[in-house]
N, C-alpha and C positions, 0 to 999 in steps of 0.2 A: 540190202542192209538189214541187220537184225533190229527188231524193236527192243528198246531198253525197258526192263521191268521197272515199275514204279516203286517196288519194294526191294530192298537189298536182302538177298538170301545167301548168307555166308556159307551155308553147308554146300550149296551148289557151286559157288565160285571157288571155294577152297578145294573141293573135290576135283573140279575141272583143271585148275592150275597145278594142284599137287600131282595129279596123274601126268600132266604134261611135263612137269619138272622131272618126275621119275623116268618117263619115257626118254627124255633127252639127257639123262644121267647128270643132272645139275647138282645132285646131292653127293656126288663122288669127286674128290679132288683128283687132279691129273698130275701126279708126282713125277712122271717120267719126262715131262717137258723141261727143256733147258731154258729157264727164264731167270731174270734177276729177282732176288727176294724182295718182297714188298713188306715193309713194316710201318706201323703207325704208332706214334707215341700217344698213349692214353693216360693222362695224369690221374692220380687218385682223386676220389670224389670229395674234395675239400669244399664244403659249403661255408662261405664266409658271410652269408646274409640270408634273407628270405628266398626260398625257392621261387623261380619264375619260369616263364616259357622259354627263356634263353637256355636254361639248363637242359630242358627236354629237346630243344632244337639242336643243340650241340651234340648231345648223345645220339640223336636220330641221324645226323649227318655222318658221324663216325660209323654207325651201324650200316648205313647205306654203302659207304665207301668200302668197308670191310667185306660185305656180302658181294658187291660188284667185283672186287678184285678176286675173291674166291671163285666166282663163276667164270672169270677169265682164265683161271688155272694157275 
């Protein structure tokens, strides 16, 4: 098992995973597949009060789902 660094080195991590994603062609959509269309309703950013962590959480979840579905093709 690899020993975990005590310090986070984003340059190393981003390079490692960026190269892996490129190698596995995760940045290219696979338009040739016959799958049902995925769509997600994203309402306009209507802020009706003070911004709070719930706003960031909701936007983060939408981003995660969209990226996951894109990676699936």
